[in-house]
PLY file of the C-alpha trace (Angstrom):
ply
format ascii 1.0
element vertex 306
property float x
property float y
property float z
element edge 305
property int vertex1
property int vertex2
end_header
-15.21 -8.59 13.34
-14.17 -9.74 16.77
-16.79 -10.71 19.32
-14.46 -10.02 22.23
-13.17 -13.55 22.85
-9.51 -14.39 23.10
-8.09 -16.96 20.66
-9.20 -20.43 21.62
-11.99 -19.29 23.93
-15.05 -21.50 24.14
-18.19 -19.68 23.01
-21.02 -21.20 24.98
-18.99 -24.01 26.63
-18.87 -24.78 30.34
-15.42 -23.33 30.94
-14.05 -20.43 28.79
-10.45 -20.91 27.67
-9.48 -17.64 29.38
-10.38 -19.12 32.76
-8.59 -22.40 31.99
-5.46 -20.54 30.89
-5.44 -18.43 34.05
-5.93 -21.52 36.16
-3.02 -23.31 34.49
-0.82 -20.25 34.93
-1.78 -19.96 38.59
-1.00 -23.65 39.10
2.52 -23.16 37.81
3.41 -20.81 40.69
5.40 -22.99 43.09
5.84 -20.77 46.17
3.81 -18.16 48.01
0.19 -17.19 47.57
-1.26 -17.42 44.11
-1.36 -13.85 42.64
-4.82 -14.47 41.22
-5.84 -10.80 41.13
-2.76 -9.87 39.12
-3.31 -12.80 36.76
-6.91 -11.72 36.15
-5.79 -8.10 35.59
-3.14 -9.25 33.12
-5.68 -11.28 31.19
-8.02 -8.32 31.04
-5.21 -6.07 29.76
-4.46 -8.57 26.99
-8.17 -8.70 26.10
-8.38 -4.89 25.93
-5.27 -4.75 23.72
-6.77 -7.33 21.37
-10.03 -5.38 21.14
-8.12 -2.23 20.24
-6.13 -4.07 17.58
-9.34 -5.58 16.19
-10.95 -2.12 15.97
-7.90 -0.79 14.14
-8.00 -3.69 11.71
-11.68 -3.00 11.02
-10.92 0.63 10.15
-8.15 -0.50 7.78
-10.56 -3.01 6.21
-13.17 -0.33 5.51
-10.55 2.01 4.09
-9.64 -0.79 1.71
-13.28 -1.21 0.75
-13.55 2.53 0.12
-10.56 2.40 -2.21
-11.92 -0.68 -3.94
-15.06 1.16 -4.97
-13.03 2.94 -7.61
-13.30 -0.13 -9.85
-16.94 0.83 -10.49
-15.66 3.57 -12.77
-14.63 6.53 -10.62
-12.92 9.37 -12.48
-12.69 12.01 -9.75
-9.40 12.71 -7.97
-9.92 11.62 -4.37
-8.11 12.45 -1.16
-9.30 10.16 1.63
-9.52 11.49 5.17
-10.38 9.35 8.19
-13.69 10.36 9.73
-15.29 8.82 12.81
-18.93 7.89 12.49
-21.16 10.09 14.62
-23.46 8.24 16.98
-26.33 10.75 16.75
-28.92 10.64 13.99
-29.06 13.46 11.48
-32.13 14.93 9.84
-32.88 13.78 6.31
-32.46 16.42 3.62
-34.35 16.10 0.34
-33.80 18.10 -2.84
-35.27 18.22 -6.32
-33.77 15.90 -8.90
-30.63 17.15 -10.60
-31.11 18.70 -14.03
-29.82 16.27 -16.64
-30.03 13.29 -14.28
-32.82 10.79 -13.56
-35.42 12.15 -11.15
-35.21 10.81 -7.62
-37.98 10.54 -5.04
-36.62 10.63 -1.50
-38.04 8.34 1.15
-40.57 10.02 3.44
-39.04 10.97 6.80
-40.11 9.00 9.83
-41.08 10.50 13.19
-37.41 10.30 14.21
-36.46 12.58 11.31
-34.75 9.94 9.17
-36.07 8.04 6.15
-38.59 5.37 7.10
-36.96 2.97 4.65
-33.57 2.78 2.99
-34.21 1.86 -0.62
-30.92 0.75 -2.24
-32.39 1.45 -5.68
-33.59 5.01 -4.96
-30.85 7.41 -3.92
-31.36 10.49 -1.78
-30.15 13.30 -4.02
-29.15 16.64 -2.45
-27.83 19.86 -3.97
-24.85 20.83 -1.83
-23.95 24.21 -3.32
-24.30 26.39 -6.41
-22.69 29.46 -7.90
-21.68 31.33 -11.04
-18.36 31.79 -12.83
-17.38 33.16 -16.25
-21.00 33.52 -17.29
-21.87 29.94 -16.35
-23.86 28.54 -13.43
-22.77 25.42 -11.57
-24.32 23.14 -8.98
-22.71 20.45 -6.84
-24.68 17.30 -5.96
-24.43 14.23 -3.75
-26.57 11.15 -4.40
-26.55 8.74 -1.46
-27.19 5.09 -2.41
-28.08 3.06 0.73
-26.22 -0.19 1.35
-27.99 -3.24 -0.14
-28.60 -6.19 2.18
-27.66 -8.83 -0.39
-25.03 -9.27 -3.07
-27.76 -9.63 -5.69
-29.23 -6.26 -4.72
-25.75 -4.73 -4.72
-25.24 -5.96 -8.28
-28.53 -4.32 -9.32
-27.61 -1.10 -7.54
-24.13 -1.00 -9.08
-25.62 -1.35 -12.56
-28.13 1.44 -11.87
-25.30 3.73 -10.79
-23.22 2.76 -13.82
-26.12 3.41 -16.18
-26.65 6.88 -14.72
-22.97 7.72 -15.02
-22.77 6.30 -18.53
-25.32 8.85 -19.76
-22.75 11.64 -19.32
-19.55 9.58 -19.59
-19.59 6.89 -22.30
-16.19 5.75 -21.02
-17.62 4.69 -17.66
-16.60 1.08 -17.02
-19.26 -1.62 -17.05
-19.81 -3.47 -13.78
-18.28 -6.95 -13.61
-18.94 -9.87 -11.28
-15.48 -9.35 -9.82
-16.47 -5.79 -8.91
-19.54 -7.15 -7.13
-17.61 -9.84 -5.24
-14.92 -7.40 -4.07
-17.04 -4.40 -3.10
-20.30 -5.64 -1.61
-20.68 -4.97 2.11
-24.08 -4.43 3.81
-22.50 -1.86 6.16
-21.28 0.42 3.36
-23.24 3.11 1.52
-22.11 4.69 -1.74
-22.33 8.40 -2.43
-22.01 9.75 -5.96
-20.43 13.22 -6.16
-21.09 15.11 -9.40
-21.68 18.63 -10.69
-23.65 20.38 -13.40
-22.78 23.38 -15.56
-25.70 25.37 -17.00
-28.01 22.52 -15.99
-26.01 19.77 -17.70
-24.34 17.02 -15.68
-20.61 16.78 -16.36
-18.74 13.54 -16.99
-16.27 13.93 -14.12
-17.62 12.48 -10.86
-16.60 10.32 -7.91
-18.11 7.36 -6.05
-16.60 6.99 -2.55
-17.82 4.44 -0.01
-19.07 5.64 3.38
-20.30 3.86 6.49
-24.02 3.26 6.69
-25.87 4.47 9.83
-24.83 2.40 12.82
-21.69 1.22 11.03
-18.11 1.44 12.16
-15.49 4.20 11.63
-14.48 4.39 8.00
-12.81 6.60 5.45
-14.93 9.05 3.50
-13.58 10.58 0.33
-13.35 14.01 -1.15
-12.95 14.87 -4.83
-11.88 17.79 -6.99
-14.10 17.53 -10.06
-13.42 19.19 -13.40
-9.69 19.83 -12.96
-9.04 18.88 -16.57
-12.46 19.63 -18.04
-13.12 22.66 -20.23
-16.49 23.35 -18.63
-15.99 27.09 -18.12
-15.99 26.93 -14.31
-13.23 26.27 -11.74
-12.78 22.85 -10.17
-15.67 21.92 -7.89
-14.64 20.37 -4.58
-16.94 17.97 -2.69
-16.00 16.30 0.59
-17.59 14.32 3.40
-17.00 15.47 6.98
-18.00 14.53 10.52
-21.63 15.18 11.39
-20.60 17.81 13.95
-19.00 19.99 11.26
-21.28 22.87 10.24
-18.99 25.10 8.15
-15.73 24.81 6.22
-13.46 27.78 5.46
-10.68 27.51 2.87
-7.84 30.05 2.95
-6.12 30.28 -0.45
-2.38 30.62 -1.01
-2.89 33.75 -3.12
-5.14 35.34 -0.49
-8.83 35.38 0.28
-11.12 32.71 1.69
-14.10 30.65 0.57
-16.77 29.34 2.96
-19.08 26.37 2.53
-21.94 24.99 4.63
-21.91 21.26 5.46
-25.34 19.69 4.91
-26.97 16.37 5.69
-27.73 13.85 2.95
-30.47 11.40 3.87
-29.64 9.54 7.06
-25.91 9.33 6.43
-23.82 9.73 9.61
-21.67 12.21 7.66
-22.28 15.68 6.31
-21.13 16.92 2.93
-20.09 20.30 1.54
-19.08 21.69 -1.85
-17.36 24.81 -3.16
-15.70 26.15 -6.28
-11.93 26.38 -6.12
-10.11 29.67 -6.62
-8.49 29.56 -10.08
-4.72 29.40 -10.21
-4.06 28.48 -6.59
-4.41 25.76 -3.98
-5.48 25.91 -0.35
-3.09 27.20 2.28
-5.28 25.96 5.15
-8.72 24.42 5.61
-10.61 24.95 8.88
-13.64 22.91 9.92
-16.05 24.60 12.36
-18.70 23.12 14.64
-22.18 24.63 14.98
-21.16 26.51 18.13
-18.32 28.23 16.24
-15.51 26.20 17.78
-12.84 24.68 15.56
-13.20 20.97 14.90
-9.84 20.78 13.11
-7.50 22.66 10.78
-5.38 21.05 8.09
-2.98 21.98 5.29
-3.43 18.57 3.67
-6.33 18.97 1.27
-7.50 18.24 -2.24
-5.52 19.57 -5.17
-7.52 22.28 -6.92
-5.24 23.64 -9.65
0 1
1 2
2 3
3 4
4 5
5 6
6 7
7 8
8 9
9 10
10 11
11 12
12 13
13 14
14 15
15 16
16 17
17 18
18 19
19 20
20 21
21 22
22 23
23 24
24 25
25 26
26 27
27 28
28 29
29 30
30 31
31 32
32 33
33 34
34 35
35 36
36 37
37 38
38 39
39 40
40 41
41 42
42 43
43 44
44 45
45 46
46 47
47 48
48 49
49 50
50 51
51 52
52 53
53 54
54 55
55 56
56 57
57 58
58 59
59 60
60 61
61 62
62 63
63 64
64 65
65 66
66 67
67 68
68 69
69 70
70 71
71 72
72 73
73 74
74 75
75 76
76 77
77 78
78 79
79 80
80 81
81 82
82 83
83 84
84 85
85 86
86 87
87 88
88 89
89 90
90 91
91 92
92 93
93 94
94 95
95 96
96 97
97 98
98 99
99 100
100 101
101 102
102 103
103 104
104 105
105 106
106 107
107 108
108 109
109 110
110 111
111 112
112 113
113 114
114 115
115 116
116 117
117 118
118 119
119 120
120 121
121 122
122 123
123 124
124 125
125 126
126 127
127 128
128 129
129 130
130 131
131 132
132 133
133 134
134 135
135 136
136 137
137 138
138 139
139 140
140 141
141 142
142 143
143 144
144 145
145 146
146 147
147 148
148 149
149 150
150 151
151 152
152 153
153 154
154 155
155 156
156 157
157 158
158 159
159 160
160 161
161 162
162 163
163 164
164 165
165 166
166 167
167 168
168 169
169 170
170 171
171 172
172 173
173 174
174 175
175 176
176 177
177 178
178 179
179 180
180 181
181 182
182 183
183 184
184 185
185 186
186 187
187 188
188 189
189 190
190 191
191 192
192 193
193 194
194 195
195 196
196 197
197 198
198 199
199 200
200 201
201 202
202 203
203 204
204 205
205 206
206 207
207 208
208 209
209 210
210 211
211 212
212 213
213 214
214 215
215 216
216 217
217 218
218 219
219 220
220 221
221 222
222 223
223 224
224 225
225 226
226 227
227 228
228 229
229 230
230 231
231 232
232 233
233 234
234 235
235 236
236 237
237 238
238 239
239 240
240 241
241 242
242 243
243 244
244 245
245 246
246 247
247 248
248 249
249 250
250 251
251 252
252 253
253 254
254 255
255 256
256 257
257 258
258 259
259 260
260 261
261 262
262 263
263 264
264 265
265 266
266 267
267 268
268 269
269 270
270 271
271 272
272 273
273 274
274 275
275 276
276 277
277 278
278 279
279 280
280 281
281 282
282 283
283 284
284 285
285 286
286 287
287 288
288 289
289 290
290 291
291 292
292 293
293 294
294 295
295 296
296 297
297 298
298 299
299 300
300 301
301 302
302 303
303 304
304 305
């Protein structure tokens, strides 16, 4: 990450390289008054351009980290959408442990409304949505695993996640040291999307990376789970959205709409929603609404659901 200096600048020296470079450039002007103001302005423009380029590179870096998380054994089909991290805190949301999954105790909320501690070994598990189809009941869940502060803790966390996934999917890949070396970043949380049918967790899930609170803009994933599973229910869609999004409405190509409420998960700077897809069709348009009813965005590019 850039600290705002130009290449070659002294950091703590008596004379920053930016000043020396401007002085040398001013000295090269042979006639007339030295255009010092214009030289300073030009240097500032170059500095601003470099900061913008650095910010863009950081976003690309995090998107790469998000994609790299798939090596931990992800099976869900993901469509990544760029989401800016909200600056405001969101209220922690706790939910009972998922049926068929290890019980989870959420951290107690602090006076500010967010967990007092972020335990990388105890996820905040939230039920996002539930419904019924073909005589079966389904529930969609998100388990937020806070970013570990050390590579050793990340290795422990990754193995805890893998063990939980392995209970329902024996094909889940074991965690390797290469996985740890590539994916650890103290600014990145993991969120495990999964769903249950009649109280039993299904094998298909997803594990996208998301920015931790106070992090930088990143990519947050969405997944269509159960597309190829014979679980008796349609595909279950789970996606992360900006914190300002309160509701998502999907208009289907064969007609009709489905609405979903976006909820908070722990102290994540994102919200998450889930819904069951309409069998035999894909989305024609997806509209994201803010709490005041205004449209945050509308897109035709969405997850495949059939």
